[in-house]
N, C-alpha and C positions, 0 to 999 in steps of 0.2 A: 401423531402416529408414533407408537412405541415399536422400535425395531428389536427383534430377538437376537441380540449380539452374542454369539456362542463362544467367544474367546475372552469375554470380560467376566470378572467375578460376579456372582449373583448380587443384585442390588446396586451395582456400579453402573452409572449412566455414561453415555458417550460424552455428554457435556462435561461431566466431572473429570473424566480422563483427559480430555483435550485441554481443559483449563489448567488442571494441576500439572500436567506434564509439558505444557507449553508446546503443543504440537504445531509444526510449521508446514507440514505436508503429509501426503500419504502415498503408499506404494501398493501395487498388486503383484503378488508373487505366485507363480505356479508351483505346486507341490505334489509330492507323492508320499504315501504312508510308508513309514519304516517301523510301524508298530509291531511289538512282539506278543501282544495279547489284545483281546477285543476291547479292553478298557483303556488301552494305551493310545495316546493321541499324537505320538511323535511323528513328525514329518520332516522332509528335506526339500529344499528348493531344487527344481529341475527345469528342463526345457518344456515348453508347452505341449509338445508332442508326447511326452512321457507322463504328463500330469494327471492326477486323479481329482484334484481339487485346487482351488485358488484361495489365498488368504489376503485380506486387506489389512495393512499395517498403518498405524499413525506414526509419523516420523517426528521426533522431538528436536528441539533446538540443541540438544546435547548429542545428537547423532544416534539416538536409540530408536529401535523399531518396536512398537508395541502392537501385538496381534489384537485385532478388533473382531474380525469375523471370517469364518471359513465357509466356503460355498462349494457345492458340487459343480462339475463342468456340464451344466445343462442349461436350457433356456431359462428355467426358473432361477438357477444360480446366477445367470447373467442379469436377470431382473433384480435379484438381491444385491449384487455388486453395485448396480446403478443406484439403488436406494440408499445403501450404506455410504457410498462415495459422496452422494449429495448431502447426506446427514453429516459426514465428516467435514465437508467443505463449509457448511453452515455453522457447525460448532466451532471451527477454527476462526471464521470471520467474527462470530460473536465473542469468542475468547479474547481476540485482539482488542476489543472495546474495553475489557476489564481484566487485564493480565494480573496474575497473582504477584503479590509483592514477595520480597526475599523471605520474610518471616513465614508467610503462608506456604511457600515452596519447601522451606526447611522442615516445617511441621509435617507436611505430607510425606517427605522423604523419610523422616524419623518414624512416622506411623507405619510406613511400608516395611521398615527394617524389623519392627516388632510384631508384624502381622503373623498370627499363628498359622495361617494357611499358606504362608510364603514358603516356597521350596528353595532351599539355599544351602 
C-alpha cells in the first residue's frame, strides 16, 4: 500500500526518510494555518481545541522533527493518522535492522545541502 504523504518531497518514500534520518520516534501535533496566501502552507502548533489540522512528524536521533503528513480533523483524517503512524512504526523497526553507516549519512546530509529545492 502506497500512502500519499503530503509533506514529503515528490518521489521520496517514508522508508527512505526514516532510514536516512535515523528516526527514533514520531509525534502528532495539532496545528492551525497562519498562511498569508492560498498557496502558503505555514502553520503553527496550538491546542487541540484551536486546531484546524494535525501533522505527524518523525523524530530523529539528533532531535529534529521532520513533517511527514498533514491531516484534517475529521474521521477520515483520523484514519489517515492511524495508517501513517503504523507505516512510520514499521519503517522505524525495519530501519533498525539496517542502520545507515556514517558515510551514507554524511552523503545524504551533503546531498540535502545542495538540493536545488531546499529552502534555506
